[in-house]
Structure formats: C-alpha cells, structure tokens
C-alpha positions in Angstrom: -111.3 -50.3 -108.2 -113.7 -48.1 -106.3 -117.2 -47.8 -107.7 -118.0 -44.4 -109.4 -121.0 -42.8 -111.0 -119.2 -43.0 -114.4 -118.7 -46.8 -114.0 -122.2 -47.4 -112.9 -123.6 -45.3 -115.7 -121.6 -47.5 -118.2 -123.2 -50.7 -116.9 -126.7 -49.4 -117.9 -125.9 -50.4 -121.5 -126.3 -54.0 -120.2 -128.4 -53.8 -117.1 -131.7 -52.1 -116.0 -130.7 -51.9 -112.3 -127.4 -51.8 -110.5 -127.5 -52.6 -106.6 -124.8 -51.6 -104.0 -124.6 -53.4 -100.7 -122.7 -52.7 -97.6 -122.7 -54.5 -94.4 -121.5 -53.8 -90.8 -121.1 -56.0 -87.8 -119.6 -59.4 -87.2 -122.5 -61.5 -86.3 -122.6 -63.9 -83.3 -119.3 -62.7 -81.9 -120.3 -59.2 -81.3 -124.0 -58.9 -82.1 -126.2 -58.7 -85.2 -125.0 -57.9 -88.7 -126.7 -55.0 -90.6 -126.7 -54.3 -94.3 -128.0 -51.5 -96.5 -128.8 -51.8 -100.2 -129.2 -49.0 -102.7 -130.7 -49.8 -106.2 -129.8 -47.3 -109.1 -131.5 -46.9 -112.4 -130.1 -45.1 -115.4 -132.3 -42.1 -114.3 -130.8 -42.0 -110.7 -129.2 -38.7 -109.9 -125.6 -38.3 -108.8 -125.2 -37.3 -105.1 -121.9 -35.7 -104.5 -119.9 -36.8 -101.6 -121.2 -40.5 -101.4 -118.2 -42.5 -100.5 -117.0 -45.1 -97.9 -118.7 -44.1 -94.7 -115.4 -44.3 -92.7 -114.0 -41.6 -95.0 -117.0 -39.1 -94.5 -117.4 -37.0 -91.3 -120.5 -37.8 -89.1 -122.2 -34.6 -90.0 -121.8 -35.4 -93.8 -122.9 -38.9 -93.3 -126.2 -37.7 -91.6 -126.8 -35.1 -94.5 -126.1 -37.9 -97.2 -128.4 -40.4 -95.3 -131.3 -38.1 -95.7 -130.6 -37.5 -99.4 -130.0 -41.1 -100.1 -133.2 -42.1 -98.3 -135.2 -39.4 -100.4 -133.6 -40.1 -103.7 -132.9 -44.0 -104.2 -134.7 -47.3 -103.9 -133.1 -48.6 -100.7 -133.5 -51.1 -98.0 -132.0 -52.1 -94.6 -131.8 -55.5 -93.3 -130.3 -57.4 -90.2 -129.4 -60.9 -89.2 -129.3 -61.7 -85.5 -126.5 -63.8 -83.9 -128.8 -66.8 -84.1 -129.3 -66.4 -87.8 -125.6 -65.9 -88.4 -124.9 -69.2 -86.3 -127.6 -71.0 -88.3 -125.9 -69.8 -91.6 -122.6 -71.4 -90.6 -121.1 -68.7 -88.3 -119.9 -66.9 -91.4 -120.4 -63.1 -92.1 -120.3 -64.0 -95.8 -123.1 -66.5 -95.3 -125.0 -63.9 -93.2 -124.6 -61.6 -96.1 -127.0 -63.7 -98.2 -129.6 -63.4 -95.3 -129.0 -59.6 -95.4 -129.6 -59.3 -99.1 -132.7 -61.2 -99.0 -133.9 -59.2 -96.0 -133.2 -56.0 -97.5 -134.8 -56.9 -100.8 -138.0 -58.5 -99.4 -138.7 -55.8 -96.9 -138.2 -52.5 -98.7 -137.2 -52.7 -102.3 -139.6 -54.1 -104.8 -143.3 -55.0 -104.9 
C-alpha cells in the first residue's frame, strides 16, 4: 500500500503528528547514507505530485522540493561510512542514526 493524503488524514484521529522518512545510499560500501523526514499535522496542506522521487521528473522534483521546504516541518540527516560501520554495517541500523540526526537537527525544539 502506498501512502496517500487520505490515509494520512485518517490517522489523525489517533495521532497528532505523522512522519515520513526516506533514505538514499548504501553506507560504507558506496559512501554516506542520507535521509529526509517530513512531519505532517492535521492542518498540513496537500501538495499535488508528491510521490516516489524515482517516478517524478528532475524538474518536478526540484519544484516539489521548494514547496516541501516552505510548507512542512522537515529535516535532513546523514550517516558517514564510519557511522554505518559502527552501527553494524547495516543500512537498517544506519536508519536509526539518520532518524535521530534528522530529528535532532531540524525538527523540534
């Protein structure tokens, strides 16, 4: 099941915030791993065209990135190859580092 605005809106009967996370990279084998996190509230507006970045043209991604940065609570984090090694050489373990990095740097005071 793909996330959708309607599914996310239905979750607000039980949650105040909903976060979405996406990561890119393979850690120590090919360099750092990066992730972005977006936090939605019930009042967050819908931005048409937000989908898997691989399914959106480069031009549309650039336009959406600007809209997302202006509209949503968001953060970007990274884990170096050394951090991935230390986490057990697993992209899954590195994801924990990334979520913490995204959250602590940019999201909530």
